[in-house]
C-alpha positions, 0 to 999 in steps of 0.5 A, a space after each residue: 366582440 364580447 362572447 355572449 353568455 349562454 347555458 347549454 345542455 348535451 344532446 342524448 340518445 334515448 327512447 321517447 314515448 309518443 304520448 297524448 295529453 288530454 282531460 278525462 272524465 270520471 264515470 260511475 262503474 254503474 248508476 242505479 235508480 232504485 224504484 219501488 216495485 209496488 205502491 204503498 206508504 214508505 215507513 222508514 229509510 235505513 241509510 243516510 244520504 251519502 252512505 256507502 252501501 252493499 248489495 242486499 242492504 235494506 234501504 226502505 220499508 214500505 208498510 207490509 200489512 196490506 200485502 201481508 193480509 193478502 198473502 195470508 188470504 191467498 194461503 187460505 184459499 190455497 189450502 181449500 183448493 188443495 184439500 179439494 184437489 186431494 179429495 177429488 184425487 181420491 174420488 177419481 181413483 174410485 171412478 166416483 167423478 168425471 175426470 174433467 172434475 178432477 182436472 178442474 180441481 187440480 187447475 184450481 189448486 195450481 192457480 191458488 198456488 200461483 196466487 200465493 207466490 204472487 202475494 208472497 213476492 208483494 210482501 218481499 217487495 215491501 223491503 227495498 234493498 240495494 241492488 249494487 254496491 255503491 254510494 247513496 245520493 240524495 233521498 228523492 222520497 222521504 218516509 211517510 210519503 205514498 210511493 208508486 210502483 215503477 213498471 216496464 210500461 210506467 215510471 215513477 220517481 226514483 227513491 234514490 240513486 246509487 253510483 258504484 264508485 269502487 271501481 270507477 271508469 275514466 273516459 277520455 277522447 282522442 283524435 281519430 288520427 291517433 287511431 293507427 297508433 292506438 290500435 297498433 299499441 293495444 295490439 302489441 304492448 297494450 294501452 295505459 293511462 297515467 292519471 294525475 292524482 296529485 290534483 285530485 287529492 289522491 297523492 301520486 300519479 297512477 297507471 291504469 290499463 285501457 280495457 275499452 276502445 269504442 267501436 265507432 268515432 264520434 262524427 261531431 268531434 272526430 274523436 274516439 273514446 277510450 276507457 280504463 277501470 280504477 279500483 279507486 280504493 281511497 274514493 279520491 275520484 268521483 263520477 263527473 270529476 275531470 282529471 289530467 291524463 296522459 296515454 302513451 301511443 308509441 315509442 321512437 327508438 334511439 331518438 336524438 333528444 334535446 331540451 325543448 327550450 334548445 329549439 328555436 324557430 326562424 324564417 327557414 324552420 326550426 333550429 338549434 345552436 350547437 356550441 363547437 370550438 367555442 362558437 354558435 353554430 346554427 343547425 337546422 332540426 325537425 321535431 319528431 315529437 315534443 313530450 313537454 321537457 325534451 324534443 326528439 329531432 332529426 338533424 346533423 346532431 351527435 350524442 354529446 353536442 352541446 346545444 344552447 338552452 338559454 341566451 339564444 337571443 344574444 347569439 349570432 351564428 358563427 360568433 363566439 359564446 361563453 358557456 356560463 352553465 350546463 343543464 342535463 336533459 331528461 325527466 318527465 314532463 308535467 302532465 300540464 304541457 305537451 305537443 298539443 295545447 289542451 285545457 286542463 281539469 283545473 280550467 273547469 273547475 269553479 
């Protein structure tokens, strides 16, 4: 019988990270709807749609003239009330008026002073400024239109929405079965996300520490949310974008590692073909974890044993084989493969 040609790889011993692969969603660090606090005619916008703005930058100008006139009137009323209050203070010192009249004059002055402050704030509110650093969205009310005031009890159409995208948050959901590993890893070494930016146009992958674990499991999906903050220096990530994410949940120390293509499935379970003395021997194994490139297995394998990675279909247990090539296991699996088959960010595009 002709020996079957096969390729082999050596069994290795090493640590293997237990990882989960899933899809993460990019979230804005904060989203603010910019509203007017007073009503009036918008006369000017100071930004272009999609522009990056800083907190305090002027966004819109509402016609200030009616409010300026009210403010000037309140100043005049306050001056009159102050003069009266001062005069009554002198008369009270001479016992020329009743204390009640002095008290009334002081109260009138304080009311006038409060009215001036209210009018001054209305003048200030005619200039609408950015409350946070962020990127502007489309202008929802164009200059020339009348705008309504938005209060705690009433709502009006926002003028524009700002998304704070430096930093951004990356949200992902993991099965609740991973919760013990999540808690243990966060308590000991800390959880870290690896995000595939090469598919997002950002070049190399990035590692981000997890800084939020939800306080409840979502009942409808049986998952728990994790989040990590990313500075997003080059604005590669945009809120709503889907990215491929890997998170390491544990580590198997001194694991027996074989290439994943060396593991076969038969009627009695999983096994590998180990080449010993030129013959193929079937060795039952149990997969402890699959990282997309290598499998951590338990079974009667030793470091350095040669396992068949190609040509298994032509192999008969106990028969001679001809080794035509060798492969060394190692390296990191692609972000798009792993223990659990999950959709990828690209699957959701278009």
